[in-house]
N, C-alpha and C positions, 0 to 999 in steps of 0.2 A: 326411492331408497334402494340401495344395492343390497341384495340378499346373498349371503354367503352360506353355502351348504356345509353343515358340520360333517367331519369325517369320522366321528365317533359312532360306535354302535349305541342304540338306545340305552342299553344297560349301563354303559360307561357314562354316557351323557347325563342320565338321570341321577347317577350317584355323585358325579363330581361337579357338574356345571350348573345344575339347577335343582330346585327343591321338588316341584311336582314332576310327575312322569309325563313327558310329552309323547303323543302318538306320532307315527310317521306322517310327515307333511305339515304338522303344526308349526307355525312360525313364532319366534320369540324375538322381539326387537326393543323391548323396554329397558332402559338403563337401570331404572329402579328395581325392576324384577331381576335383572342380571346381577346387580349388587347383592340382592337378597339371596340369590342362589349361591353366590360365592361365600357369603357369611355363613350360610347353613352348611356349606361343604367344609369350612374350616374346622368345625367341631368334629368332623368325622374322618377326614382324609388329610394327609400332609399336603400343604400348599405353600409355595414360596414365590415371591414376586421379585422382579428386578428393581433395584433402587433407582430413583430419579427418572423413571420412565413415564409415570403418570397413570391415569386410569386405564383400565383395559377397555378395548374397543367394544362397542355394543351392536355391531352389525347383526342382522337377522340370521337365524339358524334354521335350516331345514334338516330335520333329523331323519336319517335313512337307516333302514334295517341293514345289518351286515351279518354274514354267516359266521358261525363260531369256529372259523378256521383262520390260520395264519396265511395270508395271501402270498407271502414271500416263500414259505416252505411248502405250500400246497398240502398241508396235513393238519390234523386236528391240533388245536393249541395245546391240549393236554399232553401231547406227545413230547413236549419240551419241558416238562416239569423239572427235570434235573438241572436245567440251566438257570433256574430262578434263584440266583444268588446275589441279587442286587440289594445292598443295604440302604443306599441313599443316592439321590440324584440332585446335583447342585447346578443351577443355571448361571451362566455367564452371558454377556451380550452376544458373543459370536460362537459359543460352544457350550456343551454341558460336561460336567465331571461326574462320572459314575463310580461310586465306591462299592466294591464287592466284599464278600465275607472274609476273604483272606487279607483285607486291608489295602489291596491294590486300588489305585485310582486310575480310571481310564478316561481320557479326554476324547470327546466326539464332536466333530465339526458341525456347526449349525447349518452350513451350506449342504453338508451331506444329509442331514436330517430333513431339511426342506426339500431336497431333490427326491427323497424317497417317501414323500407324503403320498398316500393312496386314497385321498378323498375324491369325490366325484368331479371336482374342478381340476384336479391334477392327474387323474388317471381314469381311463375308460375301461371299466371291468368287462363290458360286453365285447369290446374290440381288443381287449388285452394290450392296450397301448397307452403310453405316457402322453399327457397333455401339457406337461410342464417342461420347459427348456431352461436349465439353469444359466445358460449363456445369454439369455434374453434380458436378464435383470441388470439394472445399472449399478446397484450397490448390494452389499452383503445383507441378507435378512438378519434381523436382530430379534433375539428372544425377549419378549415382554413378560411372559408369565409361564410357569411350568407347574404341573400337578403330577405327582407320581404315586401310584399305589402298587400293589404286588404284581399286578398283571400288565399294566399299561403306563406309558409316559405320554402326557398330553402337553402340547406346546402351543402357545399363542404367540404369533409373530407381530412385528411392528406395523405390518400392512393390514392387520385384522384377520389374517388367515389363521386357521387352527388345524393342527395335525395331531393324530394319535398313532402310537406305535406299540406293538406287542413288545413287552420287556424281553421276552425270551428270544424274539427275532433279533433285536438289537444285540443282545449278548452273543448269540450265535455268530453274527457278522463280526463283531469286535474280537471275539476270542477264536475265530476261525475254527469252529467246531465241526465243520463239514467233514465227513469221513473221507479218507483217500479212496479213490476208485469205488464210489458207492455202488452197491448191488452187483459188482463184478467179482467173480471168483477167480483170483489169480491162481495158476496151477503149475505143478510139475507133473511128471509122468504118473506118480502114485495118485495124486489128487484127480487128474483127469480120468484115469481109469475107474476110480471109485465113484465118479460123478454119474456114471451110467446115463450119458446124454441120450435122450429119446430120439429114435429114428421116426421121422414123419413120413407117412406114405404119400406118394405122389398124388393119388386120388384125393386124399383128405386135404393135402396142402393146396391143391387147386380149387377145391370146392367148399372147404370149411374155414371160416374166419378164425375159429379157435385154434385150428391146426397151424394156420399161418402165424398166429400170435405166439404159439409155443415155439415154433421154429425161430422167430425173431427174438424171443426171450433167451433161447439158447445162444444165439449169435451175440447178443449183448452181454450175457453173463460170462460165457467161456471164450468168446471170440471165434467160435465155429459152430456149425449146425449141419445136419444131414437130412436129405430127402431120399427115400428109398423107393424101389420098384418103378424107376423112371424109364419110359421107353427110350431106346438108344437111337436117337437121331438129333440133328441140329435144332430142329424146331422146338422140341420140348425144353432144351436148355434155355432158349430165349423166352419161352412161356413162363418157366419157373422164375427167371430173372425179372421179367416184366410184371409178374404178380406182385412184386415189391415196389418196383420203381422203373422209370424209363432207363434205357441203357446209356452208358457213357462210352462213346467211341474212343478207342485207343489208337496208338500209332499204326496198328495192324488192321484196323477196321472195327466193325461192330462186334466181332468175336475173334479170339485167337484160336488157332488150331495148331497145337504142338505135335508135330509128327517127326519121328526119327528117320532121317534120310540124308544122304550125302548130297542130295540135289536141292536142299532147302534154299529158298531165295533170301533168307535172313541170316545175318552173321551171328545173332544172339545164340549163346551156348544152350539156352533153354530149348532150342529147336533141334538139338542133337541128342545122342544117347549117352553123353558123358555125365559123370557125376555133377550134380548141381547143388552147390552149398547153400546154406541158409541165406536168405535175402528177403527184402520187402520189394514189391514191384514198383518200378518207376520212381526211385528215390531222388532222381534229378528233377522231378516235377515240383512246381510251387504247390500244387494240390495233387498229391499222389492219389491213385485209385483208392476209393474208400473201402469198398468191399469187392471181393472176387468170388465168382461162382464157377466151380470146376465140375466137368462131367467126363469121366473116362468112357469113351465109346468103343475102343478097341484095345485088346491086350493079349499078348502072347510072348513066350520066351521067359527069361529069368531076370530078376532084379526089378528096378524101376519102382521101388517102394517110396512112398512120400513121407517126408519128415516135417514136423511142426514143433515150434517152441513158443511159449508164452513170453513175448518180449516185455510185457508189463511186470511179470513175475521176476524175470532176470534183472530188469532195471531196479525194481524195488529191493532186491537182494543186494545189488551193488550199492544202492543208496545207503543201506543200513550198515554194510560191512566195509565198503570202500568209498566213502563220500568224496575223496579226492578224485577218484576215477569217474564217479558219477558227474562231478563238476566239469571235468575235461570233456566228457562225452556230450555234455549239455551245452558247451560253450564254443568249442572249436568247430569252425565251418569247414566241412569237407566238400571239395568240388567233385560233382558227379557228372558223367557225360554219357549220352547215347548217340552214336553216329551210325546210321544205317540207311537203307534205301529210302530216299526221299525225306528223311528226318534228321534233325540234329538238335538234341536237347542238352542244355548245360544248366546246372543249379548248384548253389552253395548252401548247405544246411548242416546242422549238427546231427550226430547220430540220434540223440534224444531231443525232441522238441518238447520243452517243459512249459506248461501253463497251469497256474494255480497249484503249484507244487506237485503236479502229476505229469508223468510222461504222456503226451497225447499222440505223438507220431514217432515211430521208429523208422529211420532212414538208414538202412544198412544194405549195401549192394556192392560187395568188394570187387566184382568183375567190372563195374562201371565207375570205380573210383578213378579220378583224374589226378588231382593234386591235393596234398596236405599243405596248409599254409606254413610259411616259415616262422617258426617260433624260437624262443630262446632255447639254449641247450637243455636247460632243466625242464622247460615245458614240453619240449619235443620228446624227451625221455619219458616224462609222465604220460603224455598222450599215447605213445605206443605201448606203454605198460598198461594203460587203461583199455586199449584195444585187445590186448592179450587177456586181460581179466574178462572182458565181454565175450571173447571167443571161447574161452574155457567154460564159461557159464552156459552158453547156448549149445555147445557140443557135449556137455556133461550128460552121461547116460541117465542121470536123475531128471533131466529136463527135456531131453530129446524124445519126442513122441512119434513113433513110427506107425504108419498105416499103409495097407495095400489097397488102393482104390480099385474098385471093380466096375465093369459096365453095369449101368442101372442104378448107381448111387451117385448123387450130386452132393458136393461139399460147398458150403458157403463159408467164407473166410474174412475176418477183419484184417485188412491189409495195414492198418495203422498200428495194430497190436501184435499180431502173430507174424513170425518169420517162417518161411517155408522153403522146401528144397526137395531133392529126390536123389536116389542112388542111381548109378549107371545101370544099363540094362541091355539085354539082347532081344532080338525079335521085334515085334511091332508094338508100339504104344502110341495111341492117339488120344490126346487130352484136349477137350474143348474148354474154352474159358470166356466168360463175359465179365464186364466191369460195371459196378453200380456206383453212382455218385454218393459221397458220404452224407451230405445234408439231407438228401431225399430219403435214404434208408433210416437215418436217425430220426427223422420226422415220423416215418411209418412206425418205428419202434415205440416212440412216445405215444402215438395215437392208439396203438393196439395193445400195448403192455403197460404203459405208465412209467416205464423206465427211461433213464437218461435225462 
């Protein structure tokens, strides 16, 4: 006999699918017992069956304990109470119809439900990996039976498989209740100054996991973080960077050294003492540098202040007040190019890379802009108007955050989110810079802070 593990928690299984309470590991495979359980459940819980499908399958069930958490949200189920607005759930052969309190009816694909089953046959919780490939089945799964109570929706499929879903999780998915930019604080000058971002000492950063976690929390939340009292040499910058992740080599090697000199071997304006406007590094790359780490090791003369702006804050403001400009900046591909000693990069990307209704990557580097695609007259006018809107936002005194980096302070910067630049200067200014890969840092943030 083929035994099928039930994906329901014991509390749910005992209430809906059978009369006695089974202990973990106990098997139930009797059709008469199964029918008795269903009859007893009818008097207590709403149950509906598909017409002309026949008797429910009676494969054995192994009941497994499950934590009282929503696997999909990674939080306690009770955190979603406000989403429990489901009035009824009606099964159809290939989908279900969910009716909510405002009278709206939402159709949900049976394929989608089956794909998101998290029983032990379909999902390995210990490995955090799916064991079910929806492309491997020859036909659509058909719903045989459905039971719905306030907290869960239980489905039996035509192949005998059973799935249970938190009602709140389904509604969050269907109604797209995920907040925009979760746990990130989008900021202008007033907000970032009032945030009082903590300065992490170099000693604590290098030796205390909690200090490293606080630094990464600042980096995730605000897009920047600071480490203070850092010895002024090349080695400490690399140590600070490798405390988080391995380094990503850029076109200039393991680390960049921005030195003001007329003898620079690079053509990039960043290696001069001229004014450097807002930009994101390497906008021409398919995968731009994820995070930047800066350390000022030498400073004299006047000027050379660093400027920063929260690109997510600016993009959100444009989305709310100028959705037409937001659309153009999200859709028109701008060709970027870097041609320097031994390298030649070319890429076509929009200013805003939008995923899940959020800007994920800002690619804005006017000095490396090559071509704007030929558009209609109206679209061309709208695109350049959109660029003007963006320019005015990032250079607005309300959004432009100025800092004077000093030797001994290291700045960590989210290159997907923040634009940076600097004013022109006199004297000597030596700024060292390393690049960290996006995925590695984001992984570190999730492990140490639970964010992301």
